[in-house]
C-alpha positions in Angstrom: 0.0 0.0 0.0 1.4 3.4 -1.0 2.1 6.0 1.7 0.4 9.4 1.5 2.5 12.4 2.2 0.5 15.7 2.1 2.6 18.6 1.0 2.1 21.7 3.2 3.2 23.9 0.3 -0.5 24.0 -0.6 -1.8 24.3 3.0 -3.3 27.4 4.5 -0.3 28.9 6.2 -2.5 31.0 8.5 -3.7 27.8 10.0 -0.8 25.5 9.4 -0.9 23.6 12.6 -4.6 22.9 12.2 -4.1 21.7 8.6 -1.3 19.4 9.6 -3.3 18.0 12.5 -6.3 17.5 10.2 -4.1 15.5 7.8 -2.8 13.4 10.7 -6.3 12.7 12.0 -7.5 11.8 8.5 -4.8 9.1 8.1 -1.8 10.8 6.4 1.4 8.7 6.7 4.0 11.5 6.4 4.0 15.3 6.2 6.0 16.6 3.2 7.8 19.9 3.8 9.1 21.7 0.7 12.1 24.0 1.4 12.9 26.5 -1.3 15.7 29.0 -1.4 14.8 31.4 -4.3 17.9 30.2 -6.1 17.6 26.6 -7.1 13.9 27.3 -7.6 12.2 30.7 -7.9 10.2 30.7 -4.7 11.2 31.1 -1.1 9.5 28.9 1.5 9.9 27.6 5.0 13.1 26.8 6.9 14.3 25.3 10.2 11.9 27.3 12.4 8.9 25.9 10.5 10.2 22.3 10.8 10.7 22.8 14.5 7.1 24.1 14.9 5.7 21.2 12.9 7.6 18.8 15.0 5.8 20.1 18.1 2.3 19.7 16.6 2.4 16.2 14.9 3.7 12.8 15.6 3.9 12.0 11.9 7.3 11.6 10.2 8.4 14.9 8.7 9.6 14.3 5.1 11.8 17.4 4.3 12.4 18.1 0.6 15.3 20.5 0.0 15.1 22.5 -3.2 18.1 24.5 -2.4 21.7 24.9 -3.6 24.5 23.5 -1.5 22.2 21.3 0.6 25.2 19.8 2.4 25.5 23.0 4.3 22.1 22.6 5.9 21.0 19.0 6.1 22.2 18.4 9.7 20.3 21.5 10.9 17.1 20.2 9.4 17.5 16.9 11.1 18.2 18.6 14.4 15.0 20.7 13.8 13.0 17.5 13.6 13.2 16.1 10.1 12.8 12.3 9.9 13.8 12.2 6.3 15.7 14.7 4.2 15.9 14.6 0.4 17.9 16.9 -1.8 18.4 17.4 -5.5 21.1 15.8 -7.5 21.3 18.9 -9.6 22.0 21.1 -6.6 25.4 19.8 -5.5 28.5 18.0 -6.7 28.7 16.3 -3.4 25.8 13.8 -3.6 27.4 10.9 -1.8 28.9 13.1 1.0 25.5 14.7 1.6 23.8 11.4 1.8 26.3 10.4 4.4 25.7 13.6 6.4 22.0 12.9 6.5 22.5 9.3 7.6 25.0 10.2 10.3 22.6 12.8 11.7 20.1 10.1 12.2 17.5 10.6 9.4 16.5 8.7 6.2 18.4 9.9 3.2 16.7 10.8 -0.1 17.8 12.0 -3.5 15.5 13.9 -5.9 15.8 14.5 -9.7 14.0 17.0 -11.9 11.8 15.8 -14.8 14.5 16.3 -17.5 17.4 14.9 -15.4 18.6 11.4 -16.5 17.7 8.6 -14.2 21.3 7.4 -14.1 21.9 10.1 -11.5 20.3 7.6 -9.1 22.3 4.6 -10.2 25.7 5.1 -8.5 24.1 6.0 -5.1 20.9 4.0 -5.1 22.4 1.5 -2.6 22.8 4.5 -0.2 19.2 5.7 -0.5 16.2 5.3 1.7 14.2 7.4 -0.8 14.4 8.0 -4.5 12.3 11.1 -5.2 11.0 11.5 -8.7 9.7 14.9 -9.6 6.8 14.7 -12.0 6.5 18.5 -12.3 9.3 21.1 -12.4 10.0 22.1 -8.8 9.2 25.4 -7.3 5.4 25.8 -7.5 2.4 23.9 -6.3 -0.6 23.0 -8.3 1.2 22.1 -11.6 0.0 19.6 -14.2 1.5 16.2 -14.0 4.1 15.5 -16.7 2.8 12.3 -18.4 6.3 11.1 -19.4 6.9 10.6 -15.7 5.0 7.4 -15.8 7.6 5.8 -18.0 10.4 7.3 -16.0 8.9 5.9 -12.8 8.7 2.4 -14.3 12.4 2.5 -15.3 13.3 3.8 -11.8 11.4 1.0 -10.2 13.3 -1.6 -12.2 16.6 0.0 -11.2 15.5 0.1 -7.6 14.4 -3.5 -7.6 17.8 -4.5 -9.0 20.1 -2.3 -6.8 18.2 -1.7 -3.5 14.8 -3.2 -3.1 14.5 -1.7 0.4 14.5 1.9 -1.0 11.2 3.6 -1.5 10.2 5.5 -4.6 8.5 8.8 -3.9 6.6 10.7 -6.6 6.1 14.5 -6.2 4.1 16.7 -8.5 0.6 16.7 -9.9 -0.5 13.7 -7.9 -4.3 13.3 -7.7 -7.0 10.6 -7.5 -6.9 10.6 -11.3 -3.4 9.2 -11.5 -2.8 7.6 -8.1 -3.6 4.1 -9.1 -1.4 4.2 -12.2 1.5 5.7 -10.2 1.3 2.8 -7.6 1.0 0.3 -10.4 4.2 1.6 -12.0 6.2 1.5 -8.8 5.5 4.4 -6.5 5.7 3.7 -2.8 5.0 7.3 -1.5 2.6 9.8 -3.1 3.2 13.4 -2.4 0.1 15.5 -2.9 -0.5 19.2 -2.1 -3.5 20.8 -3.8 -5.1 17.4 -4.0 -5.2 17.3 -0.2 -5.4 20.9 0.8 -7.5 22.3 -2.1 -10.5 21.6 -4.2 -13.2 23.0 -1.9 -13.4 19.9 0.2 -12.1 19.0 3.6 -8.6 17.6 4.2 -10.3 14.4 5.4 -12.4 14.1 2.2 -9.5 14.7 -0.1 -7.2 12.2 1.7 -10.0 9.6 1.6 -10.4 10.1 -2.1 -6.7 9.9 -2.8 -6.3 6.7 -0.7 -9.3 5.0 -2.3 -7.8 5.8 -5.7 -4.4 4.6 -4.8 -5.8 1.3 -3.7 -8.0 0.8 -6.7 
């Protein structure tokens, strides 16, 4: 069964604690925290203080996704703030292996992300070191984007690589995830579905949205 990781990028920041607690009550598995630096991606978002605040209001694992340059400078501070998993982008640093080691030594699960146009072979040399392989199915930096359909074929190839090199690693898909594509994503190999607007938008409650997404993922 795929895990559901609501992305707070699409939550109501004026009521963030309540939104996260609503997701936990409704059966979310993880809380996904998108950290953006205005350099690797155009937007600026939350940092250490927000992770610390979230840690105090939820028992769910905090899945921190760093969309920042030089992530090796900050990963240990995010773990200290309360992150249970930290993923960073292969495109953002020449020190991928070292950064994975830093995350692990700090006590968190280590993940690597790639953008939609980045070759999947960026995963291959380090897949044995990964807890999470994060496949972006939109271009990072903004919520509410349309799912890039070619991501399905990329997901299938990544799943085959994972099964060959590190069957214990989980594949996480982030971007444009909704009830319309959840079942196909799981069928192609996704273990964790990150969803923002599909959970915190649409004019329905968080509980209703999460229920629809879980039902679709299990179809």
